[in-house]
C-alpha positions in Angstrom: 31.0 -37.4 -59.6 34.6 -36.2 -60.5 34.8 -33.4 -63.1 37.8 -32.8 -65.3 39.2 -29.2 -65.3 41.2 -28.6 -68.3 43.8 -25.8 -67.9 44.9 -24.8 -71.4 48.7 -24.7 -71.9 50.3 -21.4 -72.7 52.0 -21.6 -76.0 54.5 -19.0 -77.3 55.9 -18.3 -80.9 55.9 -16.0 -83.8 52.6 -14.4 -85.2 52.2 -13.1 -88.7 49.3 -11.4 -90.4 47.4 -12.2 -93.7 44.4 -11.0 -95.7 45.5 -7.5 -97.0 47.6 -7.1 -100.2 48.0 -11.0 -100.3 44.8 -12.1 -102.2 43.5 -14.1 -99.1 40.7 -11.6 -98.4 37.3 -13.0 -99.7 38.8 -16.2 -100.2 37.5 -19.6 -98.7 39.2 -20.9 -95.3 39.8 -24.2 -94.2 36.4 -24.6 -92.7 34.6 -23.3 -95.8 33.7 -19.9 -94.5 34.7 -16.7 -96.3 37.9 -15.2 -95.0 37.5 -11.7 -93.7 40.8 -9.9 -93.0 39.0 -7.3 -90.9 37.4 -10.1 -88.5 39.4 -11.4 -85.4 40.3 -14.9 -86.7 43.6 -17.0 -87.1 45.1 -19.7 -89.0 46.8 -22.7 -87.0 48.2 -25.9 -87.9 46.2 -28.2 -85.5 44.0 -26.5 -83.3 40.4 -27.4 -83.8 38.2 -25.3 -86.0 36.1 -22.8 -83.8 38.6 -22.9 -80.8 38.9 -19.5 -79.4 42.5 -18.4 -78.1 43.5 -15.4 -76.3 46.7 -14.0 -78.2 49.1 -11.8 -76.1 51.9 -9.6 -78.0 54.9 -10.1 -75.6 56.5 -6.5 -76.6 53.4 -4.5 -75.5 51.1 -7.0 -73.5 48.2 -6.3 -75.8 45.8 -8.9 -76.2 43.2 -10.1 -78.7 40.8 -13.0 -78.7 40.5 -14.8 -82.1 38.7 -17.7 -83.6 40.5 -20.6 -85.4 39.0 -20.6 -88.8 41.8 -21.6 -91.1 44.9 -23.9 -91.5 48.5 -22.5 -91.9 50.6 -20.6 -91.6 52.6 -21.9 -94.4 55.7 -20.0 -93.4 58.2 -19.8 -90.7 55.5 -18.5 -88.3 53.5 -20.5 -85.7 50.1 -18.8 -85.9 48.7 -16.5 -88.6 46.3 -13.8 -87.4 43.9 -12.0 -89.6 45.1 -8.4 -90.6 42.6 -6.7 -88.0 43.5 -9.0 -85.1 47.4 -8.4 -85.6 46.6 -4.7 -85.9 45.0 -4.6 -82.6 48.0 -6.1 -80.7 50.9 -4.8 -82.8 52.1 -3.0 -86.0 51.2 -4.5 -89.2 54.3 -3.0 -91.0 56.6 -4.8 -88.7 55.1 -8.0 -90.3 55.5 -10.3 -87.1 55.6 -10.4 -83.4 56.4 -12.6 -80.7 53.1 -13.9 -79.0 51.9 -16.3 -76.5 48.4 -17.8 -76.6 46.2 -19.9 -74.5 42.9 -21.6 -75.3 39.8 -19.7 -73.9 36.8 -21.3 -75.3 
């Protein structure tokens, strides 16, 4: 039997954050769960719900693994991290970061 090995593509772009001071904390996400700004989750326009990705901040190489549970972002960014996930890899005061991500599960 031949098995197929899926090697996830590395994708890079701009990440922003949401959930604090924007009214999103406690609201419903696209998959129906309650959004928690202090969990490690993310919004992405097309990755399947539940997909886990490793996000790396290109400025400092800090990483976080997040689970896709929402759709978006609805701005100039390519991915929207929860407040806590973004804070783990960068400064929330900066507002955005250049990141790369790869599917891990």
